[in-house]
C-alpha positions in Angstrom: -54.7 35.4 -42.1 -55.4 38.2 -39.7 -51.9 39.6 -40.2 -52.4 39.6 -44.0 -55.7 41.5 -43.7 -54.2 44.0 -41.3 -51.3 44.5 -43.8 -53.7 45.1 -46.7 -55.6 47.6 -44.7 -52.5 49.4 -43.4 -51.1 49.8 -46.9 -54.4 50.8 -48.3 -54.4 48.0 -50.9 -58.2 47.8 -51.0 -61.4 49.6 -49.9 -65.0 48.6 -49.8 -67.1 50.0 -52.6 -70.6 49.5 -53.9 -71.0 46.8 -56.6 -72.0 48.5 -59.8 -75.1 47.2 -61.6 -74.3 44.5 -64.0 -71.0 43.5 -62.4 -70.3 40.4 -60.5 -68.2 39.7 -57.4 -65.0 37.8 -58.1 -64.2 35.0 -55.7 -61.0 34.8 -53.8 -59.0 32.2 -51.9 -56.2 31.9 -49.3 -52.9 30.5 -50.5 -50.7 29.0 -47.9 -47.0 28.3 -48.1 -44.6 26.8 -45.5 -41.5 29.1 -45.4 -38.2 28.1 -43.9 -36.4 30.9 -42.1 -32.6 31.2 -42.2 -32.4 30.1 -38.5 -34.2 26.8 -39.5 -37.6 27.7 -38.1 -40.6 27.1 -40.3 -43.7 29.3 -40.5 -46.8 29.6 -42.6 -47.1 32.4 -45.0 -50.5 33.3 -46.4 -51.8 35.5 -49.3 -55.3 36.4 -50.3 -55.6 36.1 -54.1 -58.5 36.7 -56.5 -59.5 33.9 -58.9 -58.7 36.0 -61.9 -59.8 33.3 -64.4 -63.3 34.4 -63.7 -62.7 37.8 -65.3 -63.7 38.6 -68.8 -61.4 41.0 -70.8 -63.0 44.3 -71.6 -65.8 43.7 -69.0 -64.1 42.9 -65.7 -60.7 44.3 -66.5 -58.8 46.2 -69.2 -55.3 45.9 -67.7 -53.4 43.3 -65.7 -51.3 44.6 -62.7 -49.3 42.7 -60.2 -48.3 44.4 -57.0 -45.5 41.9 -56.2 -42.4 41.1 -58.2 -39.8 38.7 -56.8 -36.2 40.1 -56.8 -35.1 36.8 -58.5 -37.3 37.5 -61.4 -35.8 41.0 -61.9 -32.3 39.5 -61.7 -33.1 36.9 -64.3 -34.5 39.4 -66.7 -31.6 41.7 -66.3 -29.1 38.9 -66.8 -30.9 37.9 -70.0 -30.8 41.5 -71.3 -27.0 41.7 -70.6 -26.2 38.2 -72.0 -28.2 38.9 -75.2 -27.1 42.6 -75.5 -30.8 43.7 -75.6 -32.3 47.1 -74.8 -34.6 47.2 -71.8 -37.4 49.7 -71.2 
């Protein structure tokens, strides 16, 4: 967890700000996953995520943005575009 917090700080992914009047603090949680390395070793990977279901559209957010996209997702989408002869923007 300490490595994840250091990474967030190093990459300037968040900063402390004052809570505006009328807004609420969204809760977050740690998500753990056991990852198997190519050499057979296993290690825990951790992410800090916000409980987005607490947000209300137009009040707590206007857009949804994800910082992380898996390469496999991009490959799947591109293969569907090619297979179906679609136009991608």
